[in-house]
C-alpha angles and dihedrals in degrees: 000000000000123000127195129183107225096182134359120184130149091267100050149347125222118200134179119213120191129194131175109235114231091207128058090027114230099037125116122202115222121194121187107199122191121190115194113208140198122187090353094304125111108247101173135009126198127183131201114194129198133176113208138169123228095269093049089052091052091050089050093052091046090050093050091049089057094056092079099016 
């Protein structure tokens, strides 16, 4: 599993966790985890989970690059 912090500010932290699936082969599990904080303590956590293949991940990266490009 790999974990990346996308954004971290006093009010919340957004992390991306990626894991290669063993079955079916070729899928990657992406978990976007948002932790809401108050006074430095986590008050709420929400997770969005997606299963994408390599081509879908490439399309996602390309699309995200076009947002500000």
